[in-house]
C-alpha positions, 0 to 999 in steps of 0.5 A: 180345280174347275167346277166339274171338280167340284160338283158341290158348286154346281147347284143344279147337280146337287140336291138343293139344301135351301130353295134359292131365290133371286133379288127382286130388285138385283141387276141382270145382265145378258152375256153372249146373248145365251146366259143372264147373270143375277145375284141370289140371296147367297151367291150369284148364278149365271142362267141358260136362258134356254135350258130355263125357258124350257123348264118354265114351259114345261110346267106351263104345258104340264099344268095346261095338259090336265088343267085350263087349256091354254089360249090359242091366237087365231092365224090371220092367215090359216095354213094348210099343212099336207102331211105323209100318210103316217104323219097324218095318222100321228097328227090325229093321234095328237090333236086333242093335247095339241088342242088343249096346248093352244094349238087349233087344228082341223082336218082338211082333207085326205092327210092334210090339215089346216092350222087355225090357231097356235099358242098365244104365248109363243112367238109366231113365224111359219106355222107350218114348218113349227108343226112339222118340226114339231112332228119330226122332233116327237118322232125322235122322241119316240124311243123314250117308252118310258114317257106317255105320248102326252109326256113327250109331246110336253117335252118336246113342244117345251124344248121346240118353243124355248128361247134359242141361243143367241138371242137378244132380251130386253130387262123386262124379258130377262125379268120375267124369265127369271121370276117365272124359273124361280116360281117353277115347282123344280127350278134348277133342272129342264125336264131332261136333267140338264141344269138351268143355271150354275151357282158361284157361292163366295168361297169358291169364287175366292179359291178361283182368285187364290184368296 
């Protein structure tokens, strides 16, 4: 029997019967720089760090879009972004929501913008490439007509900014990720419905060992 043969053991795939909680003082172990294992109040779980972070960011951005603006980290060296005419129009339409989500972007001539700041709680690197990639991913998401433009942007940003696989995390970073995940209103799945963790209950683990 595999995990897929017994869907009741896959916590994210089933309706939660009781809310799980990670133990606050439990040890955390990063596996393959992609997963985090930790005991809970009734089992142990393996968390997919990218999926978990995507859920955390999604709920954070969702709240910011209709409430308090995410702080913007001012760029030491503002970046000029030159776009095609269609992409420039798209960016102009997204600007109000992007500003609410922590970006500071201003028009800078025909089909050009200047990036003055980025969300303070995300990693910093090539701001120009990150924004170009965001626009490209957003365009690939436009077929999801059941979602509003703001919802598509939030989902795109959460996926783009989430911690990537093969990223080493410190004990403090893992602890924060786990705590933030279980503080989410829907902690067991990503915005797209993929599981954020898989739960292993004692009776199922015993079966795996033929006990």
